[in-house]
mmCIF file as Biopython writes it, N, C-alpha, C and O atoms, coordinates in Angstrom:
data_model
#
loop_
_atom_site.group_PDB
_atom_site.id
_atom_site.type_symbol
_atom_site.label_atom_id
_atom_site.label_alt_id
_atom_site.label_comp_id
_atom_site.label_asym_id
_atom_site.label_entity_id
_atom_site.label_seq_id
_atom_site.pdbx_PDB_ins_code
_atom_site.Cartn_x
_atom_site.Cartn_y
_atom_site.Cartn_z
_atom_site.occupancy
_atom_site.B_iso_or_equiv
_atom_site.auth_seq_id
_atom_site.auth_asym_id
_atom_site.pdbx_PDB_model_num
ATOM 1   N N  . UNK A ? 1  ? -19.604 22.879  -37.880 1.0 0.0 1  A 1 
ATOM 2   C CA . UNK A ? 1  ? -18.216 22.807  -38.181 1.0 0.0 1  A 1 
ATOM 3   C C  . UNK A ? 1  ? -17.555 23.672  -37.076 1.0 0.0 1  A 1 
ATOM 4   O O  . UNK A ? 1  ? -17.033 23.359  -36.007 1.0 0.0 1  A 1 
ATOM 5   N N  . UNK A ? 2  ? -17.760 24.911  -37.715 1.0 0.0 2  A 1 
ATOM 6   C CA . UNK A ? 2  ? -17.628 26.297  -36.903 1.0 0.0 2  A 1 
ATOM 7   C C  . UNK A ? 2  ? -18.167 25.841  -35.774 1.0 0.0 2  A 1 
ATOM 8   O O  . UNK A ? 2  ? -17.297 25.731  -34.910 1.0 0.0 2  A 1 
ATOM 9   N N  . UNK A ? 3  ? -19.649 25.405  -35.262 1.0 0.0 3  A 1 
ATOM 10  C CA . UNK A ? 3  ? -20.420 25.374  -34.017 1.0 0.0 3  A 1 
ATOM 11  C C  . UNK A ? 3  ? -18.940 24.266  -32.782 1.0 0.0 3  A 1 
ATOM 12  O O  . UNK A ? 3  ? -18.297 24.396  -31.740 1.0 0.0 3  A 1 
ATOM 13  N N  . UNK A ? 4  ? -19.151 23.330  -33.864 1.0 0.0 4  A 1 
ATOM 14  C CA . UNK A ? 4  ? -18.196 22.114  -33.366 1.0 0.0 4  A 1 
ATOM 15  C C  . UNK A ? 4  ? -16.826 23.065  -32.335 1.0 0.0 4  A 1 
ATOM 16  O O  . UNK A ? 4  ? -16.857 23.217  -31.114 1.0 0.0 4  A 1 
ATOM 17  N N  . UNK A ? 5  ? -15.687 23.599  -33.331 1.0 0.0 5  A 1 
ATOM 18  C CA . UNK A ? 5  ? -14.328 24.741  -33.002 1.0 0.0 5  A 1 
ATOM 19  C C  . UNK A ? 5  ? -14.661 24.975  -31.941 1.0 0.0 5  A 1 
ATOM 20  O O  . UNK A ? 5  ? -13.956 24.543  -31.029 1.0 0.0 5  A 1 
ATOM 21  N N  . UNK A ? 6  ? -15.981 25.826  -31.589 1.0 0.0 6  A 1 
ATOM 22  C CA . UNK A ? 6  ? -15.912 27.138  -31.020 1.0 0.0 6  A 1 
ATOM 23  C C  . UNK A ? 6  ? -16.577 26.427  -29.390 1.0 0.0 6  A 1 
ATOM 24  O O  . UNK A ? 6  ? -16.068 26.806  -28.335 1.0 0.0 6  A 1 
ATOM 25  N N  . UNK A ? 7  ? -17.665 25.456  -29.391 1.0 0.0 7  A 1 
ATOM 26  C CA . UNK A ? 7  ? -17.994 24.155  -28.711 1.0 0.0 7  A 1 
ATOM 27  C C  . UNK A ? 7  ? -16.770 24.104  -27.576 1.0 0.0 7  A 1 
ATOM 28  O O  . UNK A ? 7  ? -16.602 24.412  -26.396 1.0 0.0 7  A 1 
ATOM 29  N N  . UNK A ? 8  ? -15.748 23.301  -29.093 1.0 0.0 8  A 1 
ATOM 30  C CA . UNK A ? 8  ? -14.040 22.614  -28.273 1.0 0.0 8  A 1 
ATOM 31  C C  . UNK A ? 8  ? -13.433 23.776  -27.592 1.0 0.0 8  A 1 
ATOM 32  O O  . UNK A ? 8  ? -13.112 23.754  -26.404 1.0 0.0 8  A 1 
ATOM 33  N N  . UNK A ? 9  ? -13.296 24.714  -28.316 1.0 0.0 9  A 1 
ATOM 34  C CA . UNK A ? 9  ? -12.959 26.595  -27.799 1.0 0.0 9  A 1 
ATOM 35  C C  . UNK A ? 9  ? -13.137 27.064  -26.830 1.0 0.0 9  A 1 
ATOM 36  O O  . UNK A ? 9  ? -12.451 27.792  -26.112 1.0 0.0 9  A 1 
ATOM 37  N N  . UNK A ? 10 ? -14.222 26.606  -26.747 1.0 0.0 10 A 1 
ATOM 38  C CA . UNK A ? 10 ? -15.390 27.141  -25.421 1.0 0.0 10 A 1 
ATOM 39  C C  . UNK A ? 10 ? -14.908 25.834  -23.298 1.0 0.0 10 A 1 
ATOM 40  O O  . UNK A ? 10 ? -14.552 26.132  -22.158 1.0 0.0 10 A 1 
ATOM 41  N N  . UNK A ? 11 ? -15.230 24.612  -24.006 1.0 0.0 11 A 1 
ATOM 42  C CA . UNK A ? 11 ? -14.586 23.588  -23.682 1.0 0.0 11 A 1 
ATOM 43  C C  . UNK A ? 11 ? -13.182 23.682  -22.513 1.0 0.0 11 A 1 
ATOM 44  O O  . UNK A ? 11 ? -12.995 23.632  -21.298 1.0 0.0 11 A 1 
ATOM 45  N N  . UNK A ? 12 ? -12.410 23.848  -23.761 1.0 0.0 12 A 1 
ATOM 46  C CA . UNK A ? 12 ? -10.623 24.000  -22.999 1.0 0.0 12 A 1 
ATOM 47  C C  . UNK A ? 12 ? -11.017 25.567  -22.872 1.0 0.0 12 A 1 
ATOM 48  O O  . UNK A ? 12 ? -11.799 25.201  -21.994 1.0 0.0 12 A 1 
ATOM 49  N N  . UNK A ? 13 ? -11.199 26.899  -22.922 1.0 0.0 13 A 1 
ATOM 50  C CA . UNK A ? 13 ? -11.035 27.483  -22.035 1.0 0.0 13 A 1 
ATOM 51  C C  . UNK A ? 13 ? -11.649 27.754  -20.624 1.0 0.0 13 A 1 
ATOM 52  O O  . UNK A ? 13 ? -11.355 28.492  -19.684 1.0 0.0 13 A 1 
ATOM 53  N N  . UNK A ? 14 ? -12.761 26.716  -20.915 1.0 0.0 14 A 1 
ATOM 54  C CA . UNK A ? 14 ? -13.008 26.707  -18.899 1.0 0.0 14 A 1 
ATOM 55  C C  . UNK A ? 14 ? -11.693 25.751  -18.395 1.0 0.0 14 A 1 
ATOM 56  O O  . UNK A ? 14 ? -10.868 26.345  -17.700 1.0 0.0 14 A 1 
ATOM 57  N N  . UNK A ? 15 ? -11.450 24.397  -18.675 1.0 0.0 15 A 1 
ATOM 58  C CA . UNK A ? 15 ? -10.664 23.687  -18.020 1.0 0.0 15 A 1 
ATOM 59  C C  . UNK A ? 15 ? -9.711  24.246  -18.273 1.0 0.0 15 A 1 
ATOM 60  O O  . UNK A ? 15 ? -9.077  24.027  -17.241 1.0 0.0 15 A 1 
ATOM 61  N N  . UNK A ? 16 ? -8.787  25.100  -19.154 1.0 0.0 16 A 1 
ATOM 62  C CA . UNK A ? 16 ? -7.307  24.943  -19.033 1.0 0.0 16 A 1 
ATOM 63  C C  . UNK A ? 16 ? -6.691  25.890  -17.369 1.0 0.0 16 A 1 
ATOM 64  O O  . UNK A ? 16 ? -5.657  26.006  -16.711 1.0 0.0 16 A 1 
ATOM 65  N N  . UNK A ? 17 ? -8.217  26.406  -17.346 1.0 0.0 17 A 1 
ATOM 66  C CA . UNK A ? 17 ? -7.211  27.729  -15.585 1.0 0.0 17 A 1 
ATOM 67  C C  . UNK A ? 17 ? -7.404  26.399  -14.517 1.0 0.0 17 A 1 
ATOM 68  O O  . UNK A ? 17 ? -7.032  26.624  -13.366 1.0 0.0 17 A 1 
ATOM 69  N N  . UNK A ? 18 ? -7.869  25.247  -14.757 1.0 0.0 18 A 1 
ATOM 70  C CA . UNK A ? 18 ? -8.040  24.580  -13.112 1.0 0.0 18 A 1 
ATOM 71  C C  . UNK A ? 18 ? -7.221  23.392  -13.227 1.0 0.0 18 A 1 
ATOM 72  O O  . UNK A ? 18 ? -7.208  22.397  -12.501 1.0 0.0 18 A 1 
ATOM 73  N N  . UNK A ? 19 ? -6.378  23.723  -14.510 1.0 0.0 19 A 1 
ATOM 74  C CA . UNK A ? 19 ? -4.938  22.357  -14.399 1.0 0.0 19 A 1 
ATOM 75  C C  . UNK A ? 19 ? -4.064  22.956  -13.578 1.0 0.0 19 A 1 
ATOM 76  O O  . UNK A ? 19 ? -3.785  24.111  -13.257 1.0 0.0 19 A 1 
ATOM 77  N N  . UNK A ? 20 ? -3.562  21.436  -13.219 1.0 0.0 20 A 1 
ATOM 78  C CA . UNK A ? 20 ? -2.470  22.378  -12.772 1.0 0.0 20 A 1 
ATOM 79  C C  . UNK A ? 20 ? -0.820  22.201  -13.312 1.0 0.0 20 A 1 
ATOM 80  O O  . UNK A ? 20 ? -0.408  21.141  -13.782 1.0 0.0 20 A 1 
ATOM 81  N N  . UNK A ? 21 ? 0.050   23.459  -13.150 1.0 0.0 21 A 1 
ATOM 82  C CA . UNK A ? 21 ? 1.140   24.497  -13.107 1.0 0.0 21 A 1 
ATOM 83  C C  . UNK A ? 21 ? 2.865   23.523  -12.906 1.0 0.0 21 A 1 
ATOM 84  O O  . UNK A ? 21 ? 3.071   23.297  -11.714 1.0 0.0 21 A 1 
ATOM 85  N N  . UNK A ? 22 ? 3.360   23.288  -13.312 1.0 0.0 22 A 1 
ATOM 86  C CA . UNK A ? 22 ? 4.457   23.054  -13.385 1.0 0.0 22 A 1 
ATOM 87  C C  . UNK A ? 22 ? 4.954   23.154  -11.329 1.0 0.0 22 A 1 
ATOM 88  O O  . UNK A ? 22 ? 5.232   22.236  -10.558 1.0 0.0 22 A 1 
ATOM 89  N N  . UNK A ? 23 ? 4.879   24.475  -11.118 1.0 0.0 23 A 1 
ATOM 90  C CA . UNK A ? 23 ? 4.581   26.019  -9.741  1.0 0.0 23 A 1 
ATOM 91  C C  . UNK A ? 23 ? 3.597   24.584  -8.869  1.0 0.0 23 A 1 
ATOM 92  O O  . UNK A ? 23 ? 3.997   23.948  -7.894  1.0 0.0 23 A 1 
ATOM 93  N N  . UNK A ? 24 ? 3.088   24.513  -9.149  1.0 0.0 24 A 1 
ATOM 94  C CA . UNK A ? 24 ? 1.391   23.199  -8.098  1.0 0.0 24 A 1 
ATOM 95  C C  . UNK A ? 24 ? 2.128   22.559  -7.887  1.0 0.0 24 A 1 
ATOM 96  O O  . UNK A ? 24 ? 2.209   22.406  -6.669  1.0 0.0 24 A 1 
ATOM 97  N N  . UNK A ? 25 ? 2.621   22.168  -8.264  1.0 0.0 25 A 1 
ATOM 98  C CA . UNK A ? 25 ? 3.466   20.261  -8.281  1.0 0.0 25 A 1 
ATOM 99  C C  . UNK A ? 25 ? 4.523   19.960  -7.841  1.0 0.0 25 A 1 
ATOM 100 O O  . UNK A ? 25 ? 4.905   18.866  -7.427  1.0 0.0 25 A 1 
ATOM 101 N N  . UNK A ? 26 ? 5.261   21.312  -7.940  1.0 0.0 26 A 1 
ATOM 102 C CA . UNK A ? 26 ? 6.591   21.150  -7.648  1.0 0.0 26 A 1 
ATOM 103 C C  . UNK A ? 26 ? 6.519   21.540  -5.365  1.0 0.0 26 A 1 
ATOM 104 O O  . UNK A ? 26 ? 7.178   21.236  -4.370  1.0 0.0 26 A 1 
ATOM 105 N N  . UNK A ? 27 ? 5.040   22.494  -5.777  1.0 0.0 27 A 1 
ATOM 106 C CA . UNK A ? 27 ? 4.828   22.910  -4.480  1.0 0.0 27 A 1 
ATOM 107 C C  . UNK A ? 27 ? 4.235   21.814  -3.480  1.0 0.0 27 A 1 
ATOM 108 O O  . UNK A ? 27 ? 4.061   22.038  -2.282  1.0 0.0 27 A 1 
ATOM 109 N N  . UNK A ? 28 ? 3.884   20.348  -4.244  1.0 0.0 28 A 1 
ATOM 110 C CA . UNK A ? 28 ? 2.445   19.811  -3.626  1.0 0.0 28 A 1 
ATOM 111 C C  . UNK A ? 28 ? 3.894   18.693  -3.629  1.0 0.0 28 A 1 
ATOM 112 O O  . UNK A ? 28 ? 4.050   18.448  -2.433  1.0 0.0 28 A 1 
ATOM 113 N N  . UNK A ? 29 ? 4.693   18.136  -4.208  1.0 0.0 29 A 1 
ATOM 114 C CA . UNK A ? 29 ? 5.754   17.608  -3.792  1.0 0.0 29 A 1 
ATOM 115 C C  . UNK A ? 29 ? 6.456   17.715  -2.958  1.0 0.0 29 A 1 
ATOM 116 O O  . UNK A ? 29 ? 6.885   16.676  -2.457  1.0 0.0 29 A 1 
ATOM 117 N N  . UNK A ? 30 ? 7.030   19.406  -2.260  1.0 0.0 30 A 1 
ATOM 118 C CA . UNK A ? 30 ? 7.505   18.974  -1.537  1.0 0.0 30 A 1 
ATOM 119 C C  . UNK A ? 30 ? 6.848   19.090  0.170   1.0 0.0 30 A 1 
ATOM 120 O O  . UNK A ? 30 ? 7.496   18.978  1.210   1.0 0.0 30 A 1 
ATOM 121 N N  . UNK A ? 31 ? 5.166   19.382  -0.008  1.0 0.0 31 A 1 
ATOM 122 C CA . UNK A ? 31 ? 4.233   20.130  0.789   1.0 0.0 31 A 1 
ATOM 123 C C  . UNK A ? 31 ? 4.844   17.602  0.914   1.0 0.0 31 A 1 
ATOM 124 O O  . UNK A ? 31 ? 5.469   16.766  1.567   1.0 0.0 31 A 1 
ATOM 125 N N  . UNK A ? 32 ? 4.233   17.747  0.072   1.0 0.0 32 A 1 
ATOM 126 C CA . UNK A ? 32 ? 4.113   15.842  1.264   1.0 0.0 32 A 1 
ATOM 127 C C  . UNK A ? 32 ? 4.983   15.163  1.356   1.0 0.0 32 A 1 
ATOM 128 O O  . UNK A ? 32 ? 4.882   14.128  2.016   1.0 0.0 32 A 1 
ATOM 129 N N  . UNK A ? 33 ? 6.721   15.683  0.411   1.0 0.0 33 A 1 
ATOM 130 C CA . UNK A ? 33 ? 8.205   15.008  1.078   1.0 0.0 33 A 1 
ATOM 131 C C  . UNK A ? 33 ? 7.610   15.543  2.426   1.0 0.0 33 A 1 
ATOM 132 O O  . UNK A ? 33 ? 7.447   14.909  3.468   1.0 0.0 33 A 1 
ATOM 133 N N  . UNK A ? 34 ? 7.450   16.275  2.281   1.0 0.0 34 A 1 
ATOM 134 C CA . UNK A ? 34 ? 7.781   17.570  4.218   1.0 0.0 34 A 1 
ATOM 135 C C  . UNK A ? 34 ? 6.825   16.576  4.915   1.0 0.0 34 A 1 
ATOM 136 O O  . UNK A ? 34 ? 7.269   16.395  6.049   1.0 0.0 34 A 1 
ATOM 137 N N  . UNK A ? 35 ? 6.039   16.072  4.776   1.0 0.0 35 A 1 
ATOM 138 C CA . UNK A ? 35 ? 4.868   15.961  5.770   1.0 0.0 35 A 1 
ATOM 139 C C  . UNK A ? 35 ? 5.142   14.287  5.742   1.0 0.0 35 A 1 
ATOM 140 O O  . UNK A ? 35 ? 4.387   13.881  6.626   1.0 0.0 35 A 1 
ATOM 141 N N  . UNK A ? 36 ? 5.701   13.353  5.288   1.0 0.0 36 A 1 
ATOM 142 C CA . UNK A ? 36 ? 6.603   11.633  4.856   1.0 0.0 36 A 1 
ATOM 143 C C  . UNK A ? 36 ? 7.135   11.616  5.608   1.0 0.0 36 A 1 
ATOM 144 O O  . UNK A ? 36 ? 6.622   11.009  6.548   1.0 0.0 36 A 1 
ATOM 145 N N  . UNK A ? 37 ? 7.993   11.983  5.765   1.0 0.0 37 A 1 
ATOM 146 C CA . UNK A ? 37 ? 9.426   13.086  6.079   1.0 0.0 37 A 1 
ATOM 147 C C  . UNK A ? 37 ? 9.406   12.563  7.675   1.0 0.0 37 A 1 
ATOM 148 O O  . UNK A ? 37 ? 10.162  11.829  8.312   1.0 0.0 37 A 1 
ATOM 149 N N  . UNK A ? 38 ? 8.151   13.308  8.019   1.0 0.0 38 A 1 
ATOM 150 C CA . UNK A ? 38 ? 7.915   14.039  9.671   1.0 0.0 38 A 1 
ATOM 151 C C  . UNK A ? 38 ? 6.911   12.605  9.975   1.0 0.0 38 A 1 
ATOM 152 O O  . UNK A ? 38 ? 7.270   12.144  11.058  1.0 0.0 38 A 1 
ATOM 153 N N  . UNK A ? 39 ? 6.225   12.095  9.607   1.0 0.0 39 A 1 
ATOM 154 C CA . UNK A ? 39 ? 5.071   11.113  9.989   1.0 0.0 39 A 1 
ATOM 155 C C  . UNK A ? 39 ? 6.429   9.665   10.018  1.0 0.0 39 A 1 
ATOM 156 O O  . UNK A ? 39 ? 6.382   8.852   10.941  1.0 0.0 39 A 1 
ATOM 157 N N  . UNK A ? 40 ? 7.196   9.581   9.247   1.0 0.0 40 A 1 
ATOM 158 C CA . UNK A ? 40 ? 8.373   8.901   9.369   1.0 0.0 40 A 1 
ATOM 159 C C  . UNK A ? 40 ? 9.079   8.136   10.373  1.0 0.0 40 A 1 
ATOM 160 O O  . UNK A ? 40 ? 9.470   7.025   10.730  1.0 0.0 40 A 1 
ATOM 161 N N  . UNK A ? 41 ? 8.971   10.233  10.793  1.0 0.0 41 A 1 
ATOM 162 C CA . UNK A ? 41 ? 10.251  10.270  12.205  1.0 0.0 41 A 1 
ATOM 163 C C  . UNK A ? 41 ? 9.381   9.854   13.029  1.0 0.0 41 A 1 
ATOM 164 O O  . UNK A ? 41 ? 9.667   8.708   13.377  1.0 0.0 41 A 1 
ATOM 165 N N  . UNK A ? 42 ? 8.479   10.225  13.495  1.0 0.0 42 A 1 
ATOM 166 C CA . UNK A ? 42 ? 7.309   10.469  14.290  1.0 0.0 42 A 1 
ATOM 167 C C  . UNK A ? 42 ? 7.243   8.553   14.952  1.0 0.0 42 A 1 
ATOM 168 O O  . UNK A ? 42 ? 7.501   8.201   16.103  1.0 0.0 42 A 1 
ATOM 169 N N  . UNK A ? 43 ? 6.753   7.492   13.594  1.0 0.0 43 A 1 
ATOM 170 C CA . UNK A ? 43 ? 6.526   6.372   14.012  1.0 0.0 43 A 1 
ATOM 171 C C  . UNK A ? 43 ? 7.740   5.543   13.621  1.0 0.0 43 A 1 
ATOM 172 O O  . UNK A ? 43 ? 7.634   4.356   13.313  1.0 0.0 43 A 1 
ATOM 173 N N  . UNK A ? 44 ? 8.868   6.182   13.641  1.0 0.0 44 A 1 
ATOM 174 C CA . UNK A ? 44 ? 10.537  4.793   13.885  1.0 0.0 44 A 1 
ATOM 175 C C  . UNK A ? 44 ? 10.557  5.895   15.796  1.0 0.0 44 A 1 
ATOM 176 O O  . UNK A ? 44 ? 10.657  5.242   16.835  1.0 0.0 44 A 1 
ATOM 177 N N  . UNK A ? 45 ? 10.499  6.726   15.824  1.0 0.0 45 A 1 
ATOM 178 C CA . UNK A ? 45 ? 10.438  7.314   17.942  1.0 0.0 45 A 1 
ATOM 179 C C  . UNK A ? 45 ? 9.209   6.729   18.152  1.0 0.0 45 A 1 
ATOM 180 O O  . UNK A ? 45 ? 9.010   7.104   19.308  1.0 0.0 45 A 1 
ATOM 181 N N  . UNK A ? 46 ? 8.075   5.959   17.798  1.0 0.0 46 A 1 
ATOM 182 C CA . UNK A ? 46 ? 6.864   5.353   18.577  1.0 0.0 46 A 1 
ATOM 183 C C  . UNK A ? 46 ? 7.668   3.686   18.783  1.0 0.0 46 A 1 
ATOM 184 O O  . UNK A ? 46 ? 7.911   2.879   19.681  1.0 0.0 46 A 1 
ATOM 185 N N  . UNK A ? 47 ? 7.837   3.836   17.442  1.0 0.0 47 A 1 
ATOM 186 C CA . UNK A ? 47 ? 8.763   2.291   17.767  1.0 0.0 47 A 1 
ATOM 187 C C  . UNK A ? 47 ? 9.678   1.709   18.740  1.0 0.0 47 A 1 
ATOM 188 O O  . UNK A ? 47 ? 9.673   0.570   19.208  1.0 0.0 47 A 1 
ATOM 189 N N  . UNK A ? 48 ? 10.587  2.837   19.001  1.0 0.0 48 A 1 
ATOM 190 C CA . UNK A ? 48 ? 11.903  2.343   18.864  1.0 0.0 48 A 1 
ATOM 191 C C  . UNK A ? 48 ? 11.354  2.318   20.639  1.0 0.0 48 A 1 
ATOM 192 O O  . UNK A ? 48 ? 11.876  1.417   21.295  1.0 0.0 48 A 1 
ATOM 193 N N  . UNK A ? 49 ? 10.279  3.313   21.461  1.0 0.0 49 A 1 
ATOM 194 C CA . UNK A ? 49 ? 9.991   3.331   22.769  1.0 0.0 49 A 1 
ATOM 195 C C  . UNK A ? 49 ? 9.352   2.391   22.639  1.0 0.0 49 A 1 
ATOM 196 O O  . UNK A ? 49 ? 9.832   1.662   23.507  1.0 0.0 49 A 1 
ATOM 197 N N  . UNK A ? 50 ? 8.446   1.745   22.089  1.0 0.0 50 A 1 
ATOM 198 C CA . UNK A ? 50 ? 7.838   0.321   22.249  1.0 0.0 50 A 1 
ATOM 199 C C  . UNK A ? 50 ? 8.155   -0.258  22.994  1.0 0.0 50 A 1 
ATOM 200 O O  . UNK A ? 50 ? 7.949   -0.479  24.187  1.0 0.0 50 A 1 
ATOM 201 N N  . UNK A ? 51 ? 9.384   -0.883  21.333  1.0 0.0 51 A 1 
ATOM 202 C CA . UNK A ? 51 ? 10.900  -1.512  21.492  1.0 0.0 51 A 1 
ATOM 203 C C  . UNK A ? 51 ? 11.014  -2.064  22.997  1.0 0.0 51 A 1 
ATOM 204 O O  . UNK A ? 51 ? 10.605  -3.054  23.604  1.0 0.0 51 A 1 
ATOM 205 N N  . UNK A ? 52 ? 11.974  -0.627  23.369  1.0 0.0 52 A 1 
ATOM 206 C CA . UNK A ? 52 ? 12.538  -0.029  24.505  1.0 0.0 52 A 1 
ATOM 207 C C  . UNK A ? 52 ? 11.725  -0.610  25.719  1.0 0.0 52 A 1 
ATOM 208 O O  . UNK A ? 52 ? 12.386  -1.165  26.597  1.0 0.0 52 A 1 
ATOM 209 N N  . UNK A ? 53 ? 10.451  -0.544  25.850  1.0 0.0 53 A 1 
ATOM 210 C CA . UNK A ? 53 ? 9.226   -0.977  26.723  1.0 0.0 53 A 1 
ATOM 211 C C  . UNK A ? 53 ? 9.098   -2.289  26.777  1.0 0.0 53 A 1 
ATOM 212 O O  . UNK A ? 53 ? 8.950   -2.735  27.914  1.0 0.0 53 A 1 
ATOM 213 N N  . UNK A ? 54 ? 9.110   -3.080  25.876  1.0 0.0 54 A 1 
ATOM 214 C CA . UNK A ? 54 ? 8.694   -4.575  25.785  1.0 0.0 54 A 1 
ATOM 215 C C  . UNK A ? 54 ? 10.175  -4.938  26.265  1.0 0.0 54 A 1 
ATOM 216 O O  . UNK A ? 54 ? 10.515  -5.467  27.324  1.0 0.0 54 A 1 
ATOM 217 N N  . UNK A ? 55 ? 10.835  -4.576  25.366  1.0 0.0 55 A 1 
ATOM 218 C CA . UNK A ? 55 ? 12.737  -5.472  26.479  1.0 0.0 55 A 1 
ATOM 219 C C  . UNK A ? 55 ? 13.366  -5.259  27.624  1.0 0.0 55 A 1 
ATOM 220 O O  . UNK A ? 55 ? 14.350  -5.861  28.055  1.0 0.0 55 A 1 
ATOM 221 N N  . UNK A ? 56 ? 12.279  -3.653  28.516  1.0 0.0 56 A 1 
ATOM 222 C CA . UNK A ? 56 ? 12.705  -3.875  29.623  1.0 0.0 56 A 1 
ATOM 223 C C  . UNK A ? 56 ? 11.921  -4.741  30.352  1.0 0.0 56 A 1 
ATOM 224 O O  . UNK A ? 56 ? 12.461  -5.265  31.326  1.0 0.0 56 A 1 
ATOM 225 N N  . UNK A ? 57 ? 10.953  -4.973  30.147  1.0 0.0 57 A 1 
ATOM 226 C CA . UNK A ? 57 ? 9.445   -5.847  30.221  1.0 0.0 57 A 1 
ATOM 227 C C  . UNK A ? 57 ? 10.211  -7.286  30.526  1.0 0.0 57 A 1 
ATOM 228 O O  . UNK A ? 57 ? 10.270  -7.918  31.581  1.0 0.0 57 A 1 
ATOM 229 N N  . UNK A ? 58 ? 10.766  -7.573  29.247  1.0 0.0 58 A 1 
ATOM 230 C CA . UNK A ? 58 ? 11.245  -9.004  29.496  1.0 0.0 58 A 1 
ATOM 231 C C  . UNK A ? 58 ? 12.328  -9.179  30.503  1.0 0.0 58 A 1 
ATOM 232 O O  . UNK A ? 58 ? 12.568  -10.160 31.207  1.0 0.0 58 A 1 
ATOM 233 N N  . UNK A ? 59 ? 12.969  -7.963  30.425  1.0 0.0 59 A 1 
ATOM 234 C CA . UNK A ? 59 ? 13.904  -8.142  31.344  1.0 0.0 59 A 1 
ATOM 235 C C  . UNK A ? 59 ? 14.173  -8.625  32.814  1.0 0.0 59 A 1 
ATOM 236 O O  . UNK A ? 59 ? 15.016  -9.242  33.465  1.0 0.0 59 A 1 
ATOM 237 N N  . UNK A ? 60 ? 12.890  -7.944  32.969  1.0 0.0 60 A 1 
ATOM 238 C CA . UNK A ? 60 ? 12.143  -7.437  34.620  1.0 0.0 60 A 1 
ATOM 239 C C  . UNK A ? 60 ? 11.608  -8.477  34.634  1.0 0.0 60 A 1 
ATOM 240 O O  . UNK A ? 60 ? 11.135  -8.699  35.748  1.0 0.0 60 A 1 
ATOM 241 N N  . UNK A ? 61 ? 11.327  -9.755  33.483  1.0 0.0 61 A 1 
ATOM 242 C CA . UNK A ? 61 ? 10.319  -11.130 33.566  1.0 0.0 61 A 1 
ATOM 243 C C  . UNK A ? 61 ? 11.044  -11.613 33.820  1.0 0.0 61 A 1 
ATOM 244 O O  . UNK A ? 61 ? 10.894  -11.806 35.027  1.0 0.0 61 A 1 
ATOM 245 N N  . UNK A ? 62 ? 12.445  -12.314 33.315  1.0 0.0 62 A 1 
ATOM 246 C CA . UNK A ? 62 ? 13.646  -12.781 33.341  1.0 0.0 62 A 1 
ATOM 247 C C  . UNK A ? 62 ? 14.353  -12.134 34.572  1.0 0.0 62 A 1 
ATOM 248 O O  . UNK A ? 62 ? 15.025  -12.918 35.242  1.0 0.0 62 A 1 
ATOM 249 N N  . UNK A ? 63 ? 14.311  -10.756 35.006  1.0 0.0 63 A 1 
ATOM 250 C CA . UNK A ? 63 ? 15.799  -10.987 36.201  1.0 0.0 63 A 1 
ATOM 251 C C  . UNK A ? 63 ? 13.990  -11.646 37.410  1.0 0.0 63 A 1 
ATOM 252 O O  . UNK A ? 63 ? 14.268  -12.621 38.108  1.0 0.0 63 A 1 
ATOM 253 N N  . UNK A ? 64 ? 12.838  -11.266 37.521  1.0 0.0 64 A 1 
ATOM 254 C CA . UNK A ? 64 ? 12.069  -12.451 38.423  1.0 0.0 64 A 1 
ATOM 255 C C  . UNK A ? 64 ? 12.504  -13.485 39.027  1.0 0.0 64 A 1 
ATOM 256 O O  . UNK A ? 64 ? 12.733  -13.883 40.170  1.0 0.0 64 A 1 
ATOM 257 N N  . UNK A ? 65 ? 12.580  -13.936 37.589  1.0 0.0 65 A 1 
ATOM 258 C CA . UNK A ? 65 ? 11.680  -15.777 37.634  1.0 0.0 65 A 1 
ATOM 259 C C  . UNK A ? 65 ? 13.732  -16.075 38.504  1.0 0.0 65 A 1 
ATOM 260 O O  . UNK A ? 65 ? 14.003  -16.617 39.575  1.0 0.0 65 A 1 
ATOM 261 N N  . UNK A ? 66 ? 14.480  -15.595 37.701  1.0 0.0 66 A 1 
ATOM 262 C CA . UNK A ? 66 ? 15.536  -15.798 38.002  1.0 0.0 66 A 1 
ATOM 263 C C  . UNK A ? 66 ? 15.689  -15.840 40.036  1.0 0.0 66 A 1 
ATOM 264 O O  . UNK A ? 66 ? 15.819  -16.729 40.877  1.0 0.0 66 A 1 
ATOM 265 N N  . UNK A ? 67 ? 15.597  -14.634 40.050  1.0 0.0 67 A 1 
ATOM 266 C CA . UNK A ? 67 ? 15.731  -14.439 40.779  1.0 0.0 67 A 1 
ATOM 267 C C  . UNK A ? 67 ? 14.797  -14.721 42.399  1.0 0.0 67 A 1 
ATOM 268 O O  . UNK A ? 67 ? 15.276  -14.989 43.501  1.0 0.0 67 A 1 
ATOM 269 N N  . UNK A ? 68 ? 13.970  -14.618 42.175  1.0 0.0 68 A 1 
ATOM 270 C CA . UNK A ? 68 ? 12.861  -15.038 42.843  1.0 0.0 68 A 1 
ATOM 271 C C  . UNK A ? 68 ? 12.076  -16.898 42.911  1.0 0.0 68 A 1 
ATOM 272 O O  . UNK A ? 68 ? 11.950  -17.800 43.740  1.0 0.0 68 A 1 
ATOM 273 N N  . UNK A ? 69 ? 11.786  -16.671 41.694  1.0 0.0 69 A 1 
ATOM 274 C CA . UNK A ? 69 ? 11.505  -18.179 42.300  1.0 0.0 69 A 1 
ATOM 275 C C  . UNK A ? 69 ? 12.526  -19.632 41.622  1.0 0.0 69 A 1 
ATOM 276 O O  . UNK A ? 69 ? 13.037  -19.895 40.533  1.0 0.0 69 A 1 
ATOM 277 N N  . UNK A ? 70 ? 12.436  -20.322 43.008  1.0 0.0 70 A 1 
ATOM 278 C CA . UNK A ? 70 ? 13.255  -21.665 43.242  1.0 0.0 70 A 1 
ATOM 279 C C  . UNK A ? 70 ? 13.307  -22.056 41.421  1.0 0.0 70 A 1 
ATOM 280 O O  . UNK A ? 70 ? 12.514  -21.694 40.552  1.0 0.0 70 A 1 
ATOM 281 N N  . UNK A ? 71 ? 15.075  -23.274 41.240  1.0 0.0 71 A 1 
ATOM 282 C CA . UNK A ? 71 ? 15.324  -23.375 40.720  1.0 0.0 71 A 1 
ATOM 283 C C  . UNK A ? 71 ? 14.149  -24.755 40.308  1.0 0.0 71 A 1 
ATOM 284 O O  . UNK A ? 71 ? 14.251  -25.353 39.237  1.0 0.0 71 A 1 
#
């Protein structure tokens, strides 16, 4: 029984230092929040740019059809 306890203590002593602390988790949460915010902002501006381009092309096409093609 004593050797089993010693084995478990050794195992716990080996594992415990590798576990994350509350500080580690808070730091990781802050990094992830910042990264996600930056990515969402980046994607939002890409989408705004694409939609502006699509609407501009559509408007140009309608203008061309209305102006230069016979009715």
